[in-house]
TIKE-94451 format. One record per residue (C-alpha): y, x, z; residue number from 1; residue in one letter. Coordinates in steps of 0.5 Angstrom, whole numbers, plus 500, padded with zeros to 3 digits. Example, Ala and Ser with C-alpha at 12.3 -4.5 7.8 and 13.67 -1.06 7.14 Angstrom:
<recs>
REC,c2,c1,c3,num,residuo
REC,491,525,516,1,A
REC,498,527,514,2,S
</recs>
This chain:
<recs>
REC,c2,c1,c3,num,residuo
REC,523,411,812,1,X
REC,519,417,815,2,X
REC,525,421,817,3,X
REC,528,415,820,4,X
REC,522,414,824,5,X
REC,521,421,826,6,X
REC,528,421,828,7,X
REC,527,415,833,8,X
REC,522,420,836,9,X
REC,528,424,838,10,X
REC,529,420,844,11,X
REC,523,422,847,12,X
REC,527,429,848,13,X
REC,530,425,854,14,X
REC,523,426,858,15,X
REC,525,433,858,16,X
REC,527,436,865,17,X
REC,529,443,867,18,X
REC,521,444,869,19,X
REC,519,442,862,20,X
REC,515,447,858,21,X
REC,517,451,852,22,X
REC,511,448,848,23,X
REC,514,441,850,24,X
REC,521,442,848,25,X
REC,518,445,841,26,X
REC,513,439,840,27,X
REC,519,434,841,28,X
REC,524,439,837,29,X
REC,519,439,831,30,X
REC,519,432,829,31,X
REC,526,431,830,32,X
REC,528,437,825,33,X
REC,523,434,820,34,X
REC,526,428,821,35,X
REC,533,431,819,36,X
REC,530,435,813,37,X
REC,527,428,810,38,X
REC,533,424,811,39,X
REC,539,429,809,40,X
REC,535,430,803,41,X
REC,533,423,801,42,X
REC,540,421,802,43,X
REC,543,426,797,44,X
REC,538,424,792,45,X
REC,540,417,793,46,X
REC,547,418,792,47,X
REC,546,422,786,48,X
REC,541,417,783,49,X
REC,546,412,784,50,X
REC,552,415,781,51,X
REC,554,415,774,52,X
REC,552,422,770,53,X
REC,559,424,770,54,X
REC,561,422,777,55,X
REC,555,426,780,56,X
REC,559,432,783,57,X
REC,564,427,786,58,X
REC,559,423,789,59,X
REC,555,429,792,60,X
REC,562,432,795,61,X
REC,564,425,798,62,X
REC,557,425,801,63,X
REC,558,432,804,64,X
REC,565,430,806,65,X
REC,563,424,810,66,X
REC,557,428,813,67,X
REC,561,433,815,68,X
REC,566,429,818,69,X
REC,560,425,822,70,X
REC,557,432,825,71,X
REC,564,433,827,72,X
REC,565,427,831,73,X
REC,558,427,833,74,X
REC,559,434,836,75,X
REC,566,432,839,76,X
REC,563,425,842,77,X
REC,556,428,845,78,X
REC,560,435,847,79,X
REC,565,431,851,80,X
REC,559,427,854,81,X
REC,555,433,856,82,X
REC,561,437,859,83,X
REC,564,431,863,84,X
REC,557,429,866,85,X
REC,556,436,868,86,X
REC,563,437,871,87,X
REC,562,430,875,88,X
REC,556,432,878,89,X
REC,558,439,880,90,X
REC,564,436,882,91,X
REC,568,441,878,92,X
REC,575,440,876,93,X
REC,582,443,874,94,X
REC,582,450,874,95,X
REC,575,451,877,96,X
REC,573,448,870,97,X
REC,576,452,866,98,X
REC,574,459,870,99,X
REC,566,456,870,100,X
REC,562,460,865,101,X
REC,554,458,864,102,X
REC,553,466,862,103,X
REC,554,468,869,104,X
REC,550,463,872,105,X
REC,544,468,873,106,X
REC,549,472,878,107,X
REC,549,465,883,108,X
REC,545,464,888,109,X
REC,538,460,886,110,X
REC,540,453,889,111,X
REC,546,453,885,112,X
REC,543,455,879,113,X
REC,538,449,880,114,X
REC,543,445,881,115,X
REC,547,447,875,116,X
REC,541,446,871,117,X
REC,539,439,873,118,X
REC,546,437,872,119,X
REC,546,440,864,120,X
REC,539,436,864,121,X
REC,542,430,866,122,X
REC,548,430,862,123,X
REC,543,432,855,124,X
REC,539,426,857,125,X
REC,545,422,857,126,X
REC,547,424,851,127,X
REC,540,423,847,128,X
REC,540,416,850,129,X
REC,547,414,848,130,X
REC,545,415,841,131,X
REC,539,411,841,132,X
REC,542,404,840,133,X
REC,544,407,833,134,X
REC,537,408,831,135,X
REC,535,401,829,136,X
REC,541,401,824,137,X
REC,539,408,821,138,X
REC,532,406,820,139,X
REC,533,399,817,140,X
REC,539,402,812,141,X
REC,534,404,807,142,X
REC,532,397,806,143,X
REC,539,395,804,144,X
</recs>
């Protein structure tokens, strides 16, 4: 339950912006990392404890399979939210979108750099907020 509660605090990462300090970022990432560590291991132990002894390996494999599928779907969904939000905010479409590279951002004029940073902050904020409706389910799933 502690892990799920801490994971709910991860929504506070939406308060970060392009002017946030490194300390603020770390201060919000530590509870989120602890939450992931608490919940992933707890679910594994719950699955193993509830499975018959001869099926523990299959239960563990099933958990890891569905966990991996969930990670892949999550990355795809939230990656598309971030990419589409940034592209829309910057007005990048078509071939320009294919040639846009953040790695060369330091070569761009400072006003453009600020605009790109703001677009990414806005997009990541939207991605974090879009996962928030699932938090009550995650928190209360421990009681079923």
